[in-house]
C-alpha positions in Angstrom: 112.7 -228.3 46.4 111.5 -231.3 44.0 109.7 -233.0 47.2 106.3 -233.3 47.4 105.7 -233.8 50.9 104.4 -230.3 52.3 101.6 -229.8 49.5 98.7 -231.1 50.9 95.6 -228.5 52.6 95.7 -230.5 55.7 99.6 -230.5 56.1 99.6 -226.7 55.4 96.7 -225.9 57.9 99.0 -228.0 60.7 102.1 -225.9 59.8 100.7 -223.0 60.0 99.3 -223.8 63.6 102.1 -225.8 64.8 105.5 -224.5 63.5 107.7 -222.3 65.4 108.8 -218.9 64.1 112.4 -218.3 64.1 113.7 -215.8 67.2 113.5 -212.3 66.6 117.3 -212.0 67.9 118.6 -214.0 65.3 116.6 -212.4 62.7 118.5 -209.3 63.7 122.0 -210.7 63.5 121.1 -211.4 60.1 119.6 -207.7 59.3 123.1 -206.4 61.0 125.2 -208.9 58.7 122.9 -207.4 55.7 123.8 -203.6 56.9 127.4 -204.7 56.9 128.0 -206.2 54.0 125.9 -204.9 51.7 124.7 -201.4 53.2 121.3 -199.6 53.1 118.9 -199.6 50.9 117.4 -202.8 52.0 114.4 -203.3 48.8 113.6 -207.0 48.0 114.4 -209.7 50.6 113.1 -213.5 49.1 112.3 -216.3 51.7 112.4 -219.5 50.0 110.7 -222.6 51.0 108.8 -220.2 53.0 105.8 -222.5 54.0 103.0 -220.3 55.6 105.2 -217.6 56.0 106.6 -217.7 59.8 110.1 -216.1 58.8 109.0 -214.3 55.7 107.2 -212.2 58.2 109.9 -211.6 60.5 111.5 -209.8 57.2 108.8 -207.4 56.2 109.7 -204.2 58.5 112.9 -204.2 57.0 112.5 -204.3 53.2 110.7 -202.3 50.8 109.5 -205.7 49.3 109.3 -209.1 50.5 108.4 -212.3 48.4 107.6 -215.7 50.0 108.2 -219.0 47.2 107.2 -222.4 48.1 106.6 -225.2 46.2 103.2 -225.8 47.8 100.1 -223.5 46.6 98.2 -225.1 49.9 101.1 -223.9 52.1 100.9 -220.1 50.4 97.3 -220.1 51.2 97.8 -220.7 54.6 100.3 -217.5 54.6 98.6 -214.9 52.3 95.6 -215.6 55.1 97.4 -213.3 57.2 96.7 -209.8 57.0 98.7 -207.0 57.9 101.8 -207.2 55.7 101.0 -205.1 52.8 104.6 -205.4 51.5 104.9 -208.8 51.2 103.9 -211.0 48.4 103.7 -215.2 48.0 105.0 -217.1 44.6 104.3 -220.5 43.8 108.0 -221.2 43.0 111.4 -223.3 43.7 115.0 -222.1 44.4 116.3 -223.8 41.6 114.7 -221.1 39.1 114.0 -217.6 40.8 111.5 -215.0 39.4 114.1 -212.1 39.6 116.6 -210.4 37.0 119.9 -210.9 37.6 121.2 -208.3 40.5 118.1 -207.6 41.7 117.8 -209.3 45.5 119.4 -207.6 48.4 118.7 -211.2 51.0 117.5 -214.5 50.2 116.3 -216.7 53.4 115.4 -220.1 54.2 114.1 -221.2 57.3 114.4 -225.2 57.6 114.3 -225.8 54.3 117.6 -225.2 51.8 118.2 -229.1 52.8 115.4 -229.8 50.2 117.3 -227.7 47.6 119.3 -229.0 44.9 122.6 -227.6 46.2 124.2 -226.8 42.6 121.2 -225.2 40.9 120.1 -223.2 44.0 123.7 -221.8 44.5 123.8 -221.0 40.6 120.4 -218.9 41.0 121.6 -216.8 44.4 124.5 -215.9 42.5 122.5 -214.8 39.6 119.9 -212.8 41.8 121.6 -211.2 44.2 122.9 -207.8 44.2 126.7 -207.7 44.9 127.1 -207.6 48.6 123.8 -209.0 48.9 123.6 -212.0 51.6 121.8 -215.4 52.0 121.3 -216.5 55.4 120.0 -220.2 55.8 118.7 -220.7 59.1 117.3 -223.8 61.0 116.9 -225.6 64.2 118.8 -228.5 66.0 116.7 -231.2 67.1 119.2 -233.2 68.7 119.7 -230.6 71.3 116.0 -229.7 72.3 115.2 -230.0 75.7 111.7 -229.8 77.3 111.6 -228.9 81.2 108.5 -230.0 83.6 109.3 -230.8 87.2 111.8 -233.5 87.5 110.7 -235.5 84.3 112.6 -233.1 81.8 114.7 -235.6 80.9 112.4 -238.6 79.9 110.3 -235.8 78.0 113.3 -235.3 76.0 113.7 -239.1 75.3 110.2 -239.3 74.3 110.5 -236.5 71.8 113.8 -237.7 70.2 112.1 -240.7 68.9 121.8 -231.7 59.4 123.2 -228.5 59.9 123.6 -228.0 56.1 127.3 -228.6 56.2 127.7 -229.8 52.5 125.7 -226.5 51.5 128.0 -224.3 53.9 131.1 -225.4 52.2 129.8 -225.7 48.3 129.0 -221.5 48.7 131.3 -220.3 46.2 131.5 -217.0 48.0 134.6 -216.1 50.2 132.9 -214.3 53.0 130.9 -216.7 54.5 130.4 -217.7 58.2 128.2 -220.2 60.6 126.2 -219.2 63.9 126.9 -222.4 65.3 124.2 -222.4 67.9 121.8 -219.6 68.9 119.9 -220.7 72.0 116.0 -220.3 72.0 113.5 -220.8 74.7 109.7 -220.7 74.9 106.5 -222.1 76.7 104.4 -224.6 74.8 101.6 -227.0 75.4 101.7 -230.4 75.3 99.1 -230.2 72.5 101.2 -227.8 70.6 104.2 -229.9 71.1 102.4 -233.2 69.7 100.8 -230.7 66.8 104.1 -229.6 65.9 105.7 -233.6 65.8 102.6 -234.1 63.3 104.0 -231.6 60.8 107.2 -233.2 60.3 107.7 -234.8 56.8 108.6 -237.7 58.2 105.1 -237.9 60.1 103.3 -236.9 57.0 105.0 -239.6 55.0 104.2 -242.2 57.6 100.6 -240.8 57.6 100.3 -241.3 53.9 101.3 -244.8 54.3 99.0 -245.5 57.4 96.7 -242.7 58.4 95.4 -244.9 61.8 99.0 -245.5 62.6 99.9 -242.3 62.5 96.8 -241.0 64.5 97.5 -243.9 67.0 101.4 -242.6 67.2 100.1 -239.0 68.0 97.4 -240.3 70.6 99.7 -242.4 72.3 102.8 -240.0 72.5 100.6 -237.3 73.9 99.5 -239.6 76.1 103.2 -240.9 77.3 104.0 -237.0 77.8 100.7 -236.6 80.2 101.6 -239.6 81.9 105.2 -239.1 82.6 104.2 -235.4 83.4 101.1 -236.7 86.1 98.8 -234.0 84.8 95.2 -234.6 82.7 95.4 -231.6 80.2 97.2 -231.5 77.3 97.5 -227.7 77.5 99.4 -228.0 80.5 102.7 -225.7 79.5 106.1 -226.9 79.1 109.7 -225.1 78.7 111.1 -225.8 75.1 115.0 -225.0 74.7 116.4 -225.9 71.6 119.1 -224.0 69.4 119.3 -222.6 65.9 121.9 -222.5 63.9 122.4 -220.1 60.6 124.9 -219.7 57.5 125.4 -216.3 56.3 127.3 -215.5 53.1 127.9 -212.4 51.0 128.2 -212.1 47.6 131.3 -210.4 46.3 131.1 -206.7 45.4 
């Protein structure tokens, strides 16, 4: 988590508004896995690279305490601004040095964040802080399998949009009890404006914006225009169907 791409206040605000929450059904699979491997009670979950807390908030009903950790204070400020989750706390930190005692964590999660971690240091910390039977769940979405549907121009929209599944990390996990969910489908309705906002939250876009702010702004404007032109509509509030797939790496520390 040494990268500094998500720390700015503007980027944090964009992230909060436009990043998608992982599917509830996938979260349920993770909790069922924890039930099976460790059993009740579920006391402490830690969400690493939590950003603005989308995945952290999903965990809240299932644990006595949930801690979201991120390197960006601006991201954490956005997360803390959402009330109604008294058992969640947010802390600045990294996945490679966790502020928890040995054998104290029931579940470690990371949603679209584990690819930033120092693999060997993170896995050593995971082994240290997890309880016997405690689990890790590392999930993300598969951009290359994203589909957008609007009338008869879906394929062309997909082409405009398409301008790591943690295999190495999975292989390096030292726990013998591990498994992969390769493809978990998810569908939702989003507006063109929100889709372009999601693109603006990408780290590669933010890197481009630092180098060429006007070029980045022009790219977003042009991308939105291309979507609307292809769809033959004028309003960026026009809705399209989003289909993509999540993946998840599950592993349980031996008892």
